[in-house]
C-alpha positions as CSV (number, residue, x, y, z in Angstrom):
1,X,153.3,150.9,138.1
2,X,154.9,150.2,134.7
3,X,151.8,151.6,133.0
4,X,152.1,154.9,134.9
5,X,155.7,155.2,133.9
6,X,154.9,154.5,130.2
7,X,152.1,157.1,130.3
8,X,154.5,159.7,131.9
9,X,157.1,159.0,129.2
10,X,154.6,159.3,126.4
11,X,153.4,162.6,127.9
12,X,157.0,163.9,127.6
13,X,157.3,162.8,124.0
14,X,154.0,164.4,122.7
15,X,154.8,167.8,121.3
16,X,152.1,170.4,121.4
17,X,152.1,173.0,118.7
18,X,151.5,176.3,120.3
19,X,150.0,178.9,118.0
20,X,152.5,181.8,117.4
21,X,150.7,185.0,116.7
22,X,153.2,187.7,115.7
23,X,152.7,191.4,116.3
24,X,152.5,193.7,113.3
25,X,156.0,195.2,114.1
26,X,157.7,191.9,114.7
27,X,156.4,190.7,111.3
28,X,157.5,194.0,109.7
29,X,161.0,193.3,110.9
30,X,160.9,189.7,109.7
31,X,159.5,190.6,106.3
32,X,162.0,193.4,105.8
33,X,164.9,191.1,106.6
34,X,163.5,188.6,104.1
35,X,163.6,191.3,101.4
36,X,159.8,191.4,101.0
37,X,159.7,195.2,100.9
38,X,159.2,196.0,97.2
39,X,159.5,192.4,96.2
40,X,158.0,192.3,92.7
41,X,156.8,195.9,93.3
42,X,154.8,195.2,96.5
43,X,155.6,197.4,99.5
44,X,156.1,196.0,103.0
45,X,152.7,197.4,103.9
46,X,151.1,195.0,101.3
47,X,152.7,192.0,102.9
48,X,151.8,193.0,106.5
49,X,148.2,193.9,105.5
50,X,147.8,190.6,103.5
51,X,149.1,188.5,106.4
52,X,146.7,190.2,108.8
53,X,143.7,189.6,106.6
54,X,144.7,186.0,105.7
55,X,145.6,184.7,109.2
56,X,145.6,187.5,111.7
57,X,149.4,186.8,112.0
58,X,148.8,183.3,113.3
59,X,151.4,180.8,112.1
60,X,149.2,177.8,112.8
61,X,146.1,179.1,111.1
62,X,144.4,176.5,108.9
63,X,141.3,176.9,106.8
64,X,139.5,173.9,105.2
65,X,138.0,174.8,101.9
66,X,134.9,173.3,100.2
67,X,137.1,171.7,97.5
68,X,138.8,169.5,100.1
69,X,142.0,171.5,100.1
70,X,143.4,173.4,103.1
71,X,145.1,176.8,103.4
72,X,148.1,176.8,105.7
73,X,150.0,179.2,107.9
74,X,150.5,182.9,108.1
75,X,149.9,183.4,104.4
76,X,147.2,180.7,104.1
77,X,149.0,178.9,101.3
78,X,146.9,176.2,99.6
79,X,147.6,172.5,99.7
80,X,146.2,171.7,96.3
81,X,148.9,173.6,94.4
82,X,151.7,174.9,96.6
83,X,152.5,172.4,99.4
84,X,152.4,168.7,100.2
85,X,149.8,167.6,102.6
86,X,149.9,163.9,101.7
87,X,152.8,161.6,100.8
88,X,152.1,161.5,97.1
89,X,151.0,164.8,95.7
90,X,151.8,165.9,92.1
91,X,151.8,169.7,92.4
92,X,153.6,170.9,95.5
93,X,155.1,173.8,93.5
94,X,156.9,175.1,96.6
95,X,158.5,171.7,97.2
96,X,157.6,171.9,100.9
97,X,155.4,170.1,103.4
98,X,152.3,172.0,104.3
99,X,153.2,171.5,108.0
100,X,156.4,173.5,107.4
101,X,154.3,176.5,106.6
102,X,152.9,176.5,110.1
103,X,156.0,177.0,112.2
104,X,157.4,180.0,114.0
105,X,160.3,180.0,111.5
106,X,158.7,181.8,108.6
107,X,161.5,181.0,106.1
108,X,159.6,178.3,104.1
109,X,156.4,180.3,104.2
110,X,158.2,183.4,102.9
111,X,160.0,181.5,100.1
112,X,156.7,179.9,99.0
113,X,154.8,183.3,99.2
114,X,157.5,184.9,97.0
115,X,157.2,182.0,94.5
116,X,153.4,182.5,94.4
117,X,153.8,186.2,93.7
118,X,156.5,185.6,91.0
119,X,154.6,182.7,89.2
120,X,151.0,184.0,89.5
121,X,149.3,187.3,89.1
122,X,151.2,189.0,91.9
123,X,149.3,189.3,95.2
124,X,146.0,188.6,93.5
125,X,146.4,185.1,94.8
126,X,145.2,186.2,98.2
127,X,141.6,187.2,98.5
128,X,142.3,189.0,101.8
129,X,144.7,191.2,100.1
130,X,142.4,191.9,97.1
131,X,139.5,192.9,99.4
132,X,141.3,194.8,102.0
133,X,144.7,196.0,100.8
134,X,144.9,196.4,97.1
135,X,145.0,200.0,95.8
136,X,145.1,201.5,99.4
137,X,147.5,203.6,101.3
138,X,149.3,201.0,103.3
139,X,151.9,203.1,105.0
140,X,150.0,202.7,108.3
141,X,150.8,199.0,108.4
142,X,154.5,199.7,109.2
143,X,154.1,202.9,111.0
144,X,155.8,202.9,114.4
145,X,157.8,199.8,113.5
146,X,161.6,199.9,113.4
147,X,162.5,198.3,110.1
148,X,165.8,198.4,108.3
């Protein structure tokens, strides 16, 4: 009887991370409020397009890379340089745990993405952006979305 009670209690304590997949327009609003539109010269369409091709707007997206590192979250930010995936990690240039990049609250992911754009060669960091968004008319990405 006690074992059943303990198992029931443990079941209540386990948190399940549900993937949050945003819609294009919801992200447009979030990104606009976070001042991503024209951040370092990149329009809102660039950010929405990049997030689509990097994660399909899935906050819990993870991609294991051949070098042993992992890309995390909606922007697929890499653990080797930008976030902390282990207790002791020298780089962690965004000063954030990689797990914080995979929550529904996109604040840490957006701050880190801004840092990446500012400290590297713009949005060239993201291969999805380079292959699918760079140099294109991206006005369609925010079309029909109410953004301020």
